[in-house]
C-alpha positions in Angstrom: -0.2 -0.2 -0.1 1.3 3.5 -0.7 2.6 5.7 1.9 0.8 8.3 3.6 2.2 11.9 4.1 0.8 14.8 5.4 1.3 18.2 5.7 -1.4 20.0 8.4 -1.4 23.4 10.1 -4.2 23.3 12.4 -4.1 19.3 12.9 -6.9 18.6 10.9 -5.3 17.0 8.1 -2.8 15.2 10.6 -6.3 13.7 12.3 -7.6 12.8 9.3 -4.3 11.1 7.8 -4.3 9.2 10.7 -7.7 7.6 10.8 -7.3 6.8 7.0 -4.1 4.8 8.3 -6.0 3.2 10.8 -8.8 2.1 8.4 -6.7 0.9 5.8 -4.5 -0.7 7.8 -1.6 1.3 6.5 2.0 2.3 8.2 1.3 5.5 10.5 1.2 8.5 8.0 4.9 10.7 7.7 4.8 14.2 8.3 6.0 16.1 5.5 7.8 18.5 7.8 9.7 15.4 9.3 10.1 12.8 7.5 11.1 11.4 3.8 9.0 8.6 2.0 11.1 5.8 0.9 8.7 5.1 -2.1 5.4 5.6 -3.8 2.8 8.2 -1.7 -0.2 9.9 -1.1 -0.3 13.2 -0.1 -2.6 14.7 2.4 -2.4 18.5 2.4 -4.4 21.7 3.5 -5.2 24.7 1.2 -3.6 28.3 2.2 -4.9 31.4 1.9 -7.7 31.9 -1.2 -6.8 28.5 -2.7 -2.9 28.2 -2.5 -0.5 25.3 -2.2 1.3 25.6 1.3 4.7 26.5 1.1 5.8 23.7 3.3 4.1 21.6 0.9 5.8 22.7 -2.0 9.1 22.5 -0.5 8.3 18.7 0.4 7.3 18.3 -3.4 10.0 19.7 -4.9 12.4 17.0 -3.1 9.9 14.2 -3.6 7.1 15.0 -6.6 8.5 12.4 -8.9 7.2 9.6 -6.1 3.8 11.3 -5.6 0.5 9.2 -6.6 -2.6 11.3 -5.7 -3.4 14.1 -3.4 -6.1 14.8 -1.0 -6.5 18.1 0.3 -8.2 19.9 3.0 -10.4 23.1 2.7 -13.2 25.3 4.0 -16.7 25.3 2.0 -16.5 28.7 2.8 -13.8 29.4 0.1 -16.5 28.8 -2.6 -14.3 28.2 -5.8 -11.1 27.8 -4.1 -12.4 24.9 -1.8 -9.6 22.6 -1.3 -7.7 24.0 -4.4 -4.5 22.8 -3.5 -5.4 19.4 -4.8 -6.6 20.6 -8.1 -3.1 22.9 -8.5 -0.7 19.8 -7.1 -2.8 17.3 -9.4 -2.0 19.3 -12.6 1.5 20.4 -11.8 2.4 16.7 -11.1 -0.3 14.9 -13.6 -1.5 13.1 -10.4 -5.5 11.9 -9.8 -7.4 14.1 -6.8 -8.4 11.1 -4.6 -10.4 13.4 -2.3 -11.2 17.3 -1.4 -12.5 17.4 2.1 -13.9 20.3 4.3 -11.5 20.7 7.5 -11.1 17.3 9.1 -13.3 15.5 6.7 -16.1 12.7 7.1 -16.7 8.9 7.5 -17.5 8.9 3.5 -14.3 11.3 2.7 -12.2 8.6 4.8 -13.8 5.6 3.1 -13.4 7.0 -0.3 -9.4 7.3 0.3 -9.1 4.3 1.8 -11.1 2.5 -1.3 -8.6 4.5 -3.6 -5.7 3.0 -1.8 -7.1 -0.5 -1.8 -7.6 -0.4 -5.5 -4.0 1.0 -6.3 -1.6 -1.7 -7.6 1.4 -2.5 -5.5 4.4 -1.1 -6.8 7.6 -2.2 -6.3 10.1 -0.3 -4.3 12.9 1.1 -6.6 16.0 -0.5 -5.6 19.7 0.8 -6.6 20.3 -1.7 -9.3 17.3 -0.4 -11.1 19.5 2.6 -11.7 22.0 0.1 -13.3 22.1 0.3 -17.5 20.0 -2.4 -19.3 22.0 -4.3 -21.9 20.6 -3.6 -25.2 18.6 -6.5 -27.3 18.5 -6.2 -30.7 14.9 -6.7 -32.2 14.0 -10.4 -34.0 14.5 -10.3 -37.2 12.8 -13.3 -39.0 14.8 -12.8 -41.9 14.3 -13.6 -45.6 12.8 -16.9 -46.8 
């Protein structure tokens, strides 16, 4: 199962990530401010201001963006069209799906949606140091002439 990585300002996203991890029987979520994922991950973050991606989330993605596989963003319905907009921005920049947009700390239905998405993901093999070794080139098969 993908690792869960969260970035939280008020604690809403942290609590949501912990609840999702418990319901999915996944490892404890990692903090984007303190930890580094060892492989592919689902990012859970908040939306700052009027729809911005938090600076701490941007800094994390600058280092680990290639491992990102999906995004969940929290926001407040009060922001209208900018509700949880960080998810849309990140998804567009990294070519990953928006798994969920949650209001503040999310609901049981939000958690179920994220858990279902996690369970539907194929298990990805972790990258290994040997995967960066050059691969011997094979010549394409040529049937020759009859």
